[in-house]
N, C-alpha and C positions, 0 to 999 in steps of 0.2 A: 562606458556604461556606468550609470550611477547605482550603487549597491548599498543596502542596509543589512546589518547583522543584528538579529535579536537573539540573545543568548545570555543566560543568567550566571554562567560559570566563567570566572575571569580567565582561567587557564584555557578553556575551550575558545573563548573570544580571541585570545592571543594566537592560539594555534591556527584557527581558521584564517585570521588576518595574514599570518605568515604564509600559509599555503596559497592564499589568493594572490599575494604579492609575487610569488614564484610562478604560479600557474596562469594567472590572468593579470599581468601588469597594467593592462588597459582599464581595469576596473577602478573606479573612484569610490572609495568607501565613504559615504556621506554621514553615517552615524553607526555607532555600536550601542545598542540599548539592551536593558536587562529585564524589563518588565512590561506587562500588557499596557498599563496606563500610559507610560511615556512613549511606547511604540505606536499606539493608536493616535496619540496627539501628533506625533511626527509624521506618520504616514498619511493622515487625513489633511495635512497642510503642505506636503511636499511631493513632488513627482519623482519617482524612482523607476529604475528598469528591472531590478532584481532584488528579491528579498530572501535572505538565508534565515530560516526560522526554526528555533528550538521549540519543542512541544511543552516541556515542563519548565515554567517560568516562575518568578518570585511570587507573583500575585494572580496566577491562573495558568491557562494553557495557550499554546499558539492558536488553537481553534477558537478560544474566547476572543483573542485578538482579531482574527479574521472576521468573525461574526459582528464585530463592532466597526468594521471599516465600511466606508462608502465604496462604490465600485472603483477599482483601481486598475490601471494599465501597467502591470508589472508581472514578471515571472516569479515563480515561487519554488524554492528548494528547501525541503525540511531537513534538519540535522538533529538527530536524537539518538539516545542510547537504547531506545525501546522499539522493537520491531512490531509490537502489537497494534500500533496506531496506523500502520501502512494503508489499510483499506480506507479508513476515514480520511487520511491525508490526501489521497488521490481524488476524493470527492471535491476537493478544492482545486482541481486541475493542476496539481503540482507537477513540475518538470521532473523532479526526482525526489527520492527519499533516502538520505545518506545516514547510515548507522555509524555512531561513534565507537571507537576512534575512526575518524574519516580516512578512508583509503585514498591516496593521491590520485590513483588512476580512475577511481570512481568519481572523484571530484572533477577531474579533467573531463570525463565523459558528460557529467551534468552541465558543466560550463559550455561545452560544445553544443549541447542541446539548447541551452539558454540562448546562445548566440544565433541559433538558427530560427528562433521564434520570431515571427513577423509582427504579430499583434496580440501578445499574451493578455488575457483578462482573468483576473482572480475575482470570483464572486462566491459568497457563502451559500452556494446552491449546489446540490449534488449533481454530478454529470450523469450521463446514461450509464447504467450498470454494466453494459457491454464494454465500457472503457476502463473499468476498475482493475487495479492490479494489486498483487500481494507480494510482500518481501518474504522470501524463505531463506533462512540462515542455516547453513550446515557447518560442520567443523572447518571446512576449507574455503567455502565460497558463500556468496550471497546471490540469490536469484530473484529477479523481478519478473513475476509471471502474471500474465493476463488471466483473470479469474475465468473468463469464458473458455480458456484453453484447458482448464482442469477437468478431467473426466471423472475421477473418483479418488478417494483417499482410503488408506488401509492402516489399521492399527498394527503396530509391531511392538508389543510391550508398552513401554512409556513413550515410544516414538511414533511418528506418523509418516507414512510414505505417500507422497503426492504422485499421481499418474497423469501425464498429459499425453498427447499424441506423439510427442517427440522424445520424452524422457521421463524418468522417475527420480524423485528427490526425497531423501529421508531427512526429517528435521526432529529436533529434540523436544517436541511438545506433544501431549497426548491428543487422541482423536476428539475427546470431549471439548477441548479448547477450540479446535477448529470447527466443530459442529456449531458451537455458539457464535463463532465469528462469521461463518459463511451461511448461516441459516437464511438471512434475508436475500441471499443471492441464488436461492433455489437448490441448495444442497440439503439432502435428507438422509437420515440413517436408514439403511435398508437391511442391516445386519449388525450384530454386536460389534463387529470389527470393520465395518465398511460404511463409508459416507459417499453418496453418489450425486452427481449434478443432474437434475431433472432434464435439462436441455439436451443431454447426451444420451438419454435412454431411448432406445429404438423399439425394443420388444420386451414385454413382460412374459417370462417363461414360468414354468412350474416352480423351479427352485433357484432361478437366477434372472438377472437383467442383462440383456444384450445391449452394449453401448455402441456409439457411433463409429468407433474404430474397430469394431468386430470382437472386442474382448467381452468377457462375461464376469459379472460380479454376483456373488451369492446373495440370496434374499431369504430371510427367515419366513416361516409359515405365517406368523402373526403379522409381520410387516407386509407380506404379500397382499393380505386382505386390505390393509390400509392403502397400498398402492392401487389396487384394483378399484377401490372406491373413489380415489382422488385423481387418478390419471386415466381418464376415460378413453383417450386415443391410443392407449397401449394394449387394448384387448383385441 
């Protein structure tokens, strides 16, 4: 498998190369590039199978790079120190989104998924929102969660608790951060401390919202009026 690494930090370049040599000795590293300009030139003139792409580069971002490419037949794995770009990353049909320092087991899992891909295509066009995922980082773990599976979010001081049908996950960013991040995916503030997915709302009650899993989330009097006006099928 022909592989290219686009990473602007020398130490990170060497670390990833060593990890790939140990984890995927069948990989042939064709180039290690550090900026958008050189990467665009190389990728538009060479066929590869897999791209490891950092987001913050010397002369722009990994997204800038992808937007300048012609349609390419290769898999894409993002490697970055920032979890805030995860949703945008998966709009480019990324196989995975690895946070630095890269965990060997997470890299191994990403490589296994890359090996299973039959005809990966990377295009600078957003995929269906139902397919989007978000990376949630806790003290001990990193979770890759499908946005469609998130029922609601609850503020807990400066932390936020995510609720899905299967689990709840607490992360160290406030609710306002996720309100801005998830707004385009149909999440709305129903209460000072709660953010809810419209797609999971089943019934609008007097002081709460009944969700698809049977749980209830409080709704403020002022917000209820807004919901009543905008969600006609909940009355």
